[in-house]
N, C-alpha and C positions, 0 to 999 in steps of 0.2 A: 504494500500500500504506500506508494510513494506520494509525496506531496503533503502528507499529514504533518502538522507541526505541534510541538510541545514547548511550553515556556516553563522553565524552572526558576523559581524565585527563592533565593536563599543567600544569606550573608556569608555562608561557609563555602569557600572555593572547592574544597575537597568533596563536600556533600553534593555540590552541583555537578562536579566531574563524575562522581560515582553514579549518580542517577542518570546522567546523560549517556554514559556507556550502556546502561541497561536499555534506555529508550531507543538508542541508535540501533540496537540489535533487532528492534521491531520496525526498522526502516522509517522511524520518525526523524524529521529534521528538528534539531533541538536548538533553542535560543535560551539565553539565561539573563537574569537580572539579579544584582546583588543586594537590591533593596526593594521594598514595596513601592516606594516612590518611582524608582527606575522602571518597575513593571507597569505602573499606571501610565508613565510617559510612553513606553513601548506600545501599549495597547491603543494609544491614540492613532497609530498608523498601521498596526498589525493585528491580525486576528488568528491566534493559535487555535488548535482544535482541543487542547486541554492545557490546564495550568496546574503545576505542582507547587504548592505554596508552603513555605516554612512558617512557623508561628512566631518564634522569638527572634526578632530582628531589631536593630537600632532604628529609631524613628518610628514610622508607621509599622505596627505589627501585622501579622498575617490575618487576624480577624478583621482588623480595620481595612485591610486591602480587599478582603473578600467582600465586605460590605460596600466599599466604593465600586468594585467591579460589578457587583450584582445590582447596584442602584443606577448604573449607566445602561440605558437601553441598547447601546451599541455592543456592549460586552456581557450583558446579563445572561445570555444563553451559553457562554463558554463554561464547560464543566471545570470545576476546581477541586482538586484533591489536596487536602492538607498533608504535608510531608514533614513530620515533626517528632520530637521526643516526648511531646505531651501524649497522655493516654487516658483511658478510662471511658466509661459510658457517659459521664457528665460532659467530658470534653467533646466526645463524638456528637452528643446531642446539641451542644453549643455550636459546633462547626456546621452541622446540618441545618440548624435554625437560621444561620446566616446565609446559607446557600451552597455550602461545600457538599460534594457528593459523598465524601467519606474521608477517612484518615488512614494514612500509611505511616508506619514507624520509621524513624531515621535508620534503625538497624534493618534496612529493607532487604527483602528477598526477591530475586528476579521473578519467581513464580507469582508473588503478590502483585508486582507491576504488570505482569502478563495478564493476570486475571482482570485487573482493573481496565486495562486497555481493551481486552476482549469485550467486557461488559459495556464499554463506551463505544464499541464498534470501531475502534482504532487499530485493531490487530485481528488477524485471522487465526484460526486454530493452528495452522501450519507455522505461522510466524511465532505464535505463542510457544509451541513445542521447540522450535529451533532456538529461541532465546533462552529457554530453560536448559536445553542441552548444551549450549555454548557458555553458560554461566560459569564464571571463574569460581563461584562459590560451590559448585557441584564437584569440583575436582579435588 
């Protein structure tokens, strides 16, 4: 599925790089932003197919960014997956109430990303299997 784009928003360069490698195995074009403010600026001119949003960032946090993105009619329909060390049912409920489709842990597994992309119709079963098979975490 070429042409599908993902935006990773995280102040951690290593976290962005790690998630980007997983997403690229699904043939997604990956863009990144190191802050929520940078992501909002990016979205003024671009429309990714999915956004992976960290929660704890300097300046605007992930929840504030989700709220801003969902309140803008131009970007409201972009699925946002929180990608964070925050966890628990309360956190998941808060994220969903703001408009995020779910929460992935920072200690992410390629199979979890594959499942999310498949559910969002951004990956085929074949690409999902290939990404899991090629995962450096399986070796």
